[in-house]
Phi, psi and omega in degrees: 000166183287148179298324182295328179293320175296327179293320176293316179296318182291325174286328188258347186301307182294312178296323182291313181299317183285321187263303188287327181284346172293327177292333182253015178291142174251112178059036180084357181260126181243146171289153184268094185295325181295314182299311184295324174295319178296318179299314178292327177292322178295319180296328187272331189248303181146177188294316189291308182295320179292325180294315181293326175290326174295314177302311179294311179297317175299318173302315179299316178295326179294319178294319181292329180255005179054038179264191181295118186292122179107331188293314179291326180300317177296314179295319179290325175300315178295319179303313183294321176302311184287325174296323180291321177290321175293329177289327184282321193251333191237304198267152171257142183296336179272000181291132174289346178292348178296326179297323179290322176290322179291322177295320180297313182300317180295318180297314181297317178296320175299317177296315175302317178292325177298309181299320183290322179294325180292321178287327184280314184251344181070163177045050172260131181285090188300309184289323179289325178295315182295312185291319187269340183231313187288312185294315177297324177291323177292323180292317183295320180289325173299319176296319177300314179301315180296321177296317180296316181293325177295318179293330177271002188283053179228128185300317185291328179289321183286324177295323181288339178276326188265160178288161185300326181297328182265346188290333180298335182285329184271000000 
């Protein structure tokens, strides 16, 4: 992707996630815009660039939420890596199955975070947290990703986002 697109994402991610997504929260559950963007970057660019973008977006979200620094960076970097591999080998950007893969990545990340919280803090209600919070957020994030991909399903729009080296693929 073009550097200016990354700059826009980095400046707008936290404010949009915190303010606009509060309006569309359902029972306190909001979709994860950062994870959806990392997944889309992986589909558009490739594994290496998506892993670096995921690392950066995850670190930005860690700083913005005052959570354990680096944990989201590592997990988002891995999501970007695997999304890039899927985009290169398996998936088409216009496929509706992208929402299932994005929801699966979000669910897996939520389960890992829940287990990490259990190890760090102890006495965390794992199953109720997964069923009541992680699973609905994964579905909601998958739907957000599908909506974003459908809005981007225009060749001219994708070409305007990507660098010239990647444009020949689209």
